[in-house]
C-alpha positions, 0 to 999 in steps of 0.5 A: 500500500502506498502512502503517496498523497492523493492528487488534488488535480481538477478537470474542466467539465460541463455540468451534465445537469444544468450545463454550466462550465465548472471544474471538479475532481470527478465528473458529475453535477456541479456543487450547486446541483449537488446541493439542490439534489441533496435538499430535494431528493435526499432523505434520512436513513432509516432502518427497514424491518423485513420478515424472516425467511421461511422456506416453502413446504411445497417442494418434494424430496429428491427421489434419490435422497428418499430411496430406501 
């Protein structure tokens, strides 16, 4: 594992959402669009409860496994 510092280089790009020319480390929406998306689309994380898995009982046993 290398201890080299991470490059802070930026690239010039056009925001794919609003079309404004900007520069950023990675391709994607500009800072204004990211803030807008977080405010309108983002939500709070929540715990979702799921039922425990119970296998179906309509499966017949394998003929070889049930051979006497």
